[in-house]
N, C-alpha and C positions, 0 to 999 in steps of 0.2 A: 504494500500500500504506500501511497505517496506520503511524504511528510505533510502533516496538516497545514503547515504554513506555506507550502509551495502550491503553485497553480496546478490544476489537474493536468496530467500528461496528455499529449496529443494522441490521436488514434481512437480506437473504439473499444479498448479493453475495459474490463470491470473496474480497474483502478481509477480510470478517468471518471466513470460514472459515480463511484464512491466519493471521489474528490468533489465533484459537482454537488452531490447530495449533502456532503458535510458543509460546503460553503452556503448552500441554501438554508440548511438547518440553522447555522449560526446567525445568518441574517434574520431569519424568522424569529429566533429567540430574542435577539437584541432589539429589533424594532418592536416586537410585542411587549417586552419588558418596559421599554421607554414609553410606549403608548399607554400601558397599564398605569405607569407612574403618573403620566399626564392626566389620565382619567380619575385616578384616586385623589390627586392633589388639586385638580382644577386649573393647573398651570400648563402653559404651552411649552412642552419639552421637545416637540418634534417640528422640524421644518422640512420642506420637500427635499432640500439638498442633502439631508441626512440619508435618504434612500440611496442616493448615488454614493455617498460615503461608505455605506455598507457593502456596495459592490466591490469597492477597493479593500475594505477591511477583511472581508470574508472570501472574496474571489481571488485577490492577489495580495495577501497580507504582507509579503516580503518586499513589495514594491516601495520605492522611496516615497511615492505619493500616498502611501498608507501608513507612514510613520507618524508618531505623535507630534513632532514639530510641524509637519505638513498638515495633518488633520486639524489639530487644535489651533495652531498658528494661522493657517489659511482661513479657517472659518472665522476666527476672531478679527483678523485683519480686514477681510472683505466685508464683514458686517459693520465694522467701524467706518470703513470708507463709504459703504452704502448709506449709513446714517448721516455722515458728514455731507455727502453729495446731496442727499435729499434736503437737508437743512440749509446748506449754503447755496445750492443751485435751484432748488424748487423742483416741482414736478415737471414732467414732459420728456419727450423722447431724446432731445439732445443731452439732457442731464443724466438720464439713465445710461445712455451709451457711453458718455464720457466717464461716468462713475465706474462702469464695468471695465473700461480700458485702464483706468487708474488702479483698480483692484488687481487686475492681471499683472500690471507692471510692478506693483508693490509686492505681490507674491513672488515674482521673479527676482526682484532686488533682494528680498529677505530670505530667499531659498525656502519658502514655505508653500510652494505650488501644490495645490490640492484642487483638481478640476471641479469637484462638486461645489466647492466654496465659491466658485465663480458665479453661481446662481444667487448668492446671498444679496448682492446689491439689487438685483431684480426683485427678490422677495421683499426687501425693504421698501422699494418704490411701489410695489403692489399693495402692501399691507399698512404702510405708514406707522410702524411701531414706535414706541418710546425708546429712550436710551437704555432702559432695562433689558432690551433685546440682546444687548451685548453679553449680559450675564446669563439670562434664561430666555431663549433656548440655546443661544450660541455657545458660550463657554461651557456651561454645565452639561448641555446635551452632547457636545463634542467629546468632552472628557468622559462622560458616562459611556458613550458608544465605544470609544477607544479602550476603556477599561474592560467592558464586556467582551470585546473582540480578543483582547489579550488573555483574559481569563478562559474564554472558550478554547483558544488554540493551546494554551498551557494544559488545560484539562485533557484535551485529546492526546497531547504528547504524553502526559502522565499515564493515561489509559493504555497507550500503545507501547509503553516501555517493556523491555524484556524482563521476565521474572527469573530470579535465580532461586534455586532451592538447594 
């Protein structure tokens, strides 16, 4: 079987399908737990870009794009830029376009590129959240998803370890 942290191997063997199933199971567990937390607390823990984050965290967890610096840093940076753009430039298509471009360049400059986070400025312009959007859902949601993904893959590695008798 593949290492749980590596992408499923190419081809049509059983190992590939097991890897795909494990990635899907991890994403389902993580999103369900965060959604349940949102439901129980009445707080918005989920944003659409977190679905794409789970693709990276569970589908290609060893990718540089799925590392904590990129996931957490990328989400926080782009949400901040989205909020600044909305408040400084106002609504409208030129503002959202420029804000998305600035968010991309900022992630590249800071080496925190996380493609799903590129959607955060658009989310900000669509929903007009307050500044607390930086804390919840952005920071706390990204940290929680990152932690759940790490725990999931560590648990699978532990379960697959060879036993000595």
